[in-house]
N, C-alpha and C positions, 0 to 999 in steps of 0.2 A: 354307328360303331360296330353293330353286329355284322353288317355287310363287309366292313373292312376285315374283321376277324375271319369271316368265311373265306374272303379272298386270300388272306395270308395263309390260311390252313390249306389252300389249294396250290400254293407255291412249292417249289422245290426246296425252299429253306427249311420247311417243316420235315421233310422226308430225308434230307441228307444227313449221313452219319460219319463217324470218324474214318470208317473204311473207305467211304467214297472220297473223302478229303485226301487220304493217303494215296489213293489211286490217281487222283487229280495231280498230286505231286509227282507220281511216277510218270505221268504223261508229260509234265513240264520237263522233267529230267531228260526224257527221250528228245523233246524238242530242243532243249539246251545242247545236247551232245550233237545233234544234227547240225545245228546252226553255228555253234561256237567251236566245236571240234571237227566239223565237216566229216563225221564218220557215218558212212551209209545214209546220207541225207534223204535220198529218194525213198528209202524204206522207213527210217526212224522218224522223220518229220510226220508223214501222214499217219503212222502208227500212234505216235504220241497225241496227235489231234483226235484220232479216233478214241483213245483211251479217255481223253477228257469228256468228249461228247457222251460216251457210253456211261460214265459215272455221274452224270447229272441227272437226278431222279425225275420221274414222272413225265419223261419226254415221249415215251411210246416209240422211240426211233428204232428199238430193237424188236418190235413186235413182228412175228413171222406171218407171212401170208397163209391163212388156213381157210378151210371151207366154212368155219364157224364165224370167223371175223370178216372175211372178204378182203379184197384188195383195197377198198377205200380206207379201212382201219389199219392197214399194215404200215409198220414203220419203214422208212426208206433203207436203213441199214439192215433191217430184217429181210427185206426183199433182195438186197445185194447178197446177203449170206445164203439165203434160200436158193436163189437161182445161180449166183455166181460161184458158189462153193459147194453147199450141201446138196442140192437137188441135181443141178446140171454140171456143177464142178468145171466150168468152162474157163475160168481165169488162169489157173496155172498152165494149161496147155497153151493159151495165148501168149503167156510170158515166155514159154519155151520156144514158141515161134519167133518172137523178137530176139531172144538170145541166140537162136540158131543162125539168124540173119546177121549177126555180129561175130560169129565164131569162124576161126580159121583152123581147118583140120590138117594144115600143112606140117605142123610139128609132129603129129601123130604118124602121118603118112611117111615122113622122112625118117622117123625113128620109132617103129612100131613096138619096140620094147617098153616104151613108156606106158603103154596100155596096162601093163602088169602093175605098175606103180599106182595107177588110178584104182585098179582092183584091190590092191593091198590096203589102201587107205579106207576101204569100206568096212574094215575090220571093227571100226568104232560102232557102226550100226548094230552089229551082232553083240558087241560087249554091252551096249546099252539095252538091247532087246532082252538078253538073258539076265541082265541086272535087274530090269523092271520086273520080270517074272519072278526072280528070286525073292523080291520083297513080299510077294504074296498079296499085293494091294491092287495089281492090275490084271486085267484079262489079257489074253494072247493078242487080241486086236489092239488094245490100248498099248501093250508092250511094243508092238510093231510100230505104231505111231510115235512112240517115245524114241525107239531105236533109230528111226530115220533121221532124227536130229543130227546123229553122228555123221551123216553125209554132208553137213554144212550146206545144204541146198534148200533154201526157203520154199520156193515153189513146189518142190517134190514133197517137202514135209507138209505143206498145206494140202496138196492133192491127196496124199495118203491118209492124213488125219481126217479129212472131210469124208472119206469113204468108210474108214474103219472105226474111227473114234471121234465123231463130230463134237462131242463134249469136251474134248481136249484141244480142239483146233486152236483156239486163241492162245492157249499157253505153249503148246508145241511150236507154233508158228513165231511167236515173239521170241521165244528162247533161241530157236534157230537163227533168226535174224540178228538177235543180240550178240550171239557168239560170233557170227559172221562179222559183225561190226568190231568185235573185240579181238579179231585174229591177230592184230598187231601186238597184243599183250599176251596172248595164250601161246602162240607158236614159237616165237624167238627163244624163250628159255629152253624149251624142249629141243629145238634145232641145235642149240649150242651145247646142250648136255649130251646129246646122242651122237654127235659127230666131232671128230678131232679137228684141229686147225688145219692140218694138212689135207684132210678130206674136204674141208670147206673151200680150200684154195684150188681145187681140181679144176682146170680149164677144159671146157668142152668145145670141140671144133664146131664152127658154124654148120648148121644143118644144110643138106643139099637143097637145091631148088626143086620145088614140086610143081609138075605141070598142071595146067587147067584140067586136062583130061583125068588126071589122077584125083583131083579135087572133086570131080563130078562122080566118078565110078565109086570111090571109097565110101561116101556117105550113103549112096544108093544100096551098096552091098551090105554095109553095116546095118541100115534100117531093116532090110529084108531078113538078115540073119537073126538079129536081136528079137524082132517081133515074132518070127517063127519059133524061136526058143522060148520067149517070154511074152506071149500075146497080150497080157494085160498091162505091159509097159507101153503099148502102142499109142495111147493118147499123148503121152509126153515125148516118146522117141520120134514118132512120125512128124509131129509139129516141129520138133527140134531140127530134123533133118530137111524138112520142107523149107523152112526158113533159111537154112544153110544153102540149099540149092537155088533158091531165089537169088542169093548173093553170088554164088560161084558160077551160075550160068552166064551172067552178064547181060542177059537179054531182057530182064524185067527190072530195071533199076527202080522204077516207081514202086513196084511191089516190095522189093528189098528194103527201100527207104521207109515205106509205110509200116512195114513189120517191125523194123528196128527203131523207128521213131514214134510216129503218132500212135500206132496201135499198141506198142509196148508201153508208152507213157500212159495212155488211157487205162490199160489193164492194170498198171502198177498203181494208179490212183485208187481205183475201186477195190483192188486186192489189199493194199496196205490199210486203207481206211477201215475196210470190213474186218480185217484181222485185229486192228486195234480196238474196235468196238466190241470184240469178244472178251476183252479183258475187263470184265466188271469185277466189282468187289466181291460179289457172291462166288465168283469162279476162282479168283486169285487167293482169297484167304482160306486155303485148305493145306493140309499136311501134304497131300498129293502134289501140290504145285512145288513145294520146297524140294520134294524127292525128285521130281521131273527135272528141276533146275540143276541139281547135282548130277543126275544121270546124263543130262545133255552135255554137261562140261566134261564128264568122264568119257563120253562118246567121241566128243570133238578131239580130246587129248589122244585117245587111243587111235583115231583115224590118223592123226599126224604122226604118231609113233610108228604105226603100221607102214606108212609110206616111207619114212626115213630108214627103218631097219631093213625093209625089203630092198631099198636101193643099196644098202651096204651089202646085203646078201648077194645081190646081183653082181656086185663088183668082184666077188670071189671067183666068178666064172667068166668075166668079161676082159678081153685084152685091152680094149679102149674103155677106160673107166668113166663112170658117170659120176656127177657131183651129187652126193646123197641129199643135198638140200632140196633138190627138185622133187624128191619123194614126198616132202611135206605138201607140195602142191596138189597131191592126189585127192585131197578133199575138194569139194565142189564149189568152194567160195571163189567164183570167177570174177575178175582176174586178180583179186586181192592176194590170194595165196601164192600165185606165181610171181607177183611183184615183190612179195616179202622174201621169197626164195632168192631172187635176184639181188635184193638189197642186202641180205645177210651175206651172200656170196661176195658182193663188192666190198663189204667191210673187211674182208680178209684178203682179198685180191682185187685190186682196182681194175685189172684187166679183164676180170671174169664178167661175162655177159650171159646170164642164165635165163632171162626173161623168155626168149623164144623156146628154149628147151623146156622150162617149167610149165609153159602153156600146154604142152602135150599131156602130162598127167593131170593137169588141171581140167582140161576138156574131157579126158577119159573118166575123171571123177564124176562129172556131170552125167555122162552115160551110165556109169556104174551105179550111181544112187538111184537113177530112174529104173534101172533093171531090177535092183534089189526091191524097190517099191512095187514093181509089177509082180515079183515073186511072192511078196507078202499079200498082195491083193488076191493072186491066184489061189493062195493057200487059205484065204480068209473063210472060204466055204467049209473047210474042215475045222476052223477055229470054233 
């Protein structure tokens, strides 16, 4: 009998508590949303599974590889976190490589003005950054990690958090991806509130055809200029452009296919599972987490508003008006934000085809959030 009691005392049933159980429920909710609602399943499903695994006690899966424990005693997810995010931080740049291989710079090249919309939408980052500082609960580095949520770019959020505030990585990453998945609920009310029906009906002419040469020269120039201005953005920007040039060159189809398929899928598996495992009960049940959740929402909303209002301001000076709805696509949620701009536009004018136009500020938003992340990292030494 004593042997049975000793065995039972060594099981997770003894160590599990109500906080763990609640986090298991959160993981199940993520899985439900991914499967039943088909909202960001490639992110939310592995994150949900990671949350469940991380909150089962006594597994040792999260133990980090250290000189004291050695690799034999390290947990598999501790190794993923240490080398994939914290120490090497290689997974987000690999994700950017894959995204670049699927990106078309044509809409930006055809209408360079949309770069301004992508820049305007980054206002949400700075709103959350200053908001976090104003609470007095977060350091400058932690505020930067919270602020980047406003870019609505999961990989960039992870990349920055891992460098500046690894203790917030799980929270900031999941909040960023959760709001990306909720874009269909957050943005439409703001888009309808801040634009008139006549503005939503504005038809934009089809963009001009962009030559292959332009699609090769533009990303090269963009990479050189951005990295010279913000060198610390290089890990993300360089991988993003390299992936894009694999695609646009047309001479390395296998590399382009591998970057946008196998490599991207493998990196997504490891990245999302690792992010999910950072959401332990000990991390989540803090006042800080609730405040970050609110600040993330505020950041995302201000980013959307910034893009919409700047598009309206631009129309005051343009002879050929743009549909302000494409301004909301300036956040980095690719391609969900662009699709939503197109959908809301068609609700008001069935002849409106905004998808190709909205992809311009959408891609600009990806570049913009990576640049802001580079600025925060460059300033981190003074933090």
